[in-house]
C-alpha positions in Angstrom: 116.4 110.1 38.2 115.6 113.9 37.7 112.2 114.4 36.7 111.2 111.0 37.3 107.6 110.8 38.6 106.5 107.6 40.4 102.9 106.6 39.2 100.6 104.6 41.6 99.0 101.8 40.0 95.9 100.4 41.3 93.5 97.5 40.9 90.2 98.3 39.5 88.8 95.9 42.2 89.6 98.0 45.2 87.2 99.8 47.1 87.7 103.3 45.6 87.2 101.8 42.1 83.9 100.3 43.1 82.4 103.5 44.6 83.5 105.4 41.5 81.6 102.9 39.5 78.5 103.8 41.2 79.0 107.4 41.0 80.2 107.9 37.5 79.1 104.9 35.7 81.0 102.0 34.2 84.7 101.6 35.1 87.0 101.6 32.1 90.5 100.0 32.6 93.1 102.2 31.2 94.6 100.8 28.0 98.4 100.9 27.6 100.1 101.6 24.7 102.0 98.6 23.1 105.5 99.8 24.4 103.9 100.4 27.7 102.2 97.0 27.9 105.6 95.4 27.0 107.3 97.3 29.9 104.5 96.3 32.2 104.7 92.5 31.2 108.5 92.7 31.6 108.6 94.4 34.8 106.0 92.1 36.2 108.0 89.0 35.2 111.3 90.7 36.8 109.5 91.5 40.1 108.3 87.8 40.2 111.4 86.5 39.6 113.1 88.9 42.3 110.4 87.4 44.8 111.8 84.0 44.9 114.7 84.5 46.8 112.5 86.2 49.6 110.1 83.5 49.6 112.7 81.0 49.9 114.3 82.5 52.8 110.9 82.9 54.6 110.1 79.1 54.2 113.7 78.4 55.2 113.3 80.7 58.3 109.9 79.3 59.2 110.5 75.7 59.0 114.0 76.2 60.2 113.0 77.4 63.7 111.3 74.0 64.5 113.8 72.0 63.0 116.5 74.0 65.1 114.5 73.3 68.4 114.2 69.5 67.4 117.9 69.4 66.8 118.7 71.2 70.0 116.2 70.6 72.6 118.8 72.0 75.1 117.4 75.4 74.1 114.4 74.9 76.4 116.5 74.4 79.3 118.3 78.0 78.8 116.3 80.8 80.2 116.5 84.5 79.8 114.3 86.3 82.1 112.7 83.2 83.1 111.6 82.4 79.8 113.0 79.4 77.4 115.3 80.7 74.8 113.4 78.5 72.3 110.1 80.5 73.2 111.7 83.8 72.9 113.0 82.8 69.5 109.8 81.6 68.3 108.0 84.8 69.6 110.5 87.3 68.5 112.8 86.3 65.7 110.3 86.0 62.8 109.4 89.7 63.0 112.2 91.5 62.6 113.1 88.8 60.0 109.9 89.4 57.9 110.6 93.1 58.1 113.9 92.9 56.9 112.9 90.5 53.9 110.1 92.8 53.0 112.5 95.8 53.0 115.0 93.7 50.9 112.3 92.8 48.3 110.6 96.1 48.1 114.2 97.6 47.3 115.0 95.0 44.7 111.5 95.3 43.1 111.9 99.4 43.1 115.2 99.0 41.5 113.7 96.7 38.7 111.2 99.5 38.3 113.7 102.4 37.9 116.0 100.3 35.6 115.8 101.8 32.2 114.5 99.6 29.5 
């Protein structure tokens, strides 16, 4: 959106907030106007709802690999560069999968943020 400015929201428990508290006195959490508070609550619920699918895929992937290895023990016999394919799958596959899941979830969360009310 033209003219749309993103605002970083930080927790008052961050290290920066703690250091500022010592320097400037008491930290005060900014108060939102009623419309902003409603929008923040709505956005929080939407992003929690959107997090369910990536979490389910994460658990299916993490629990699915051992089940796959148990179902197909012959994967231990197949070797690539002298290393069993099951070991390679366990050591290599989760990281790109986690990266893709995180980018997918981030994209969906940002879309929820940018959706007008």
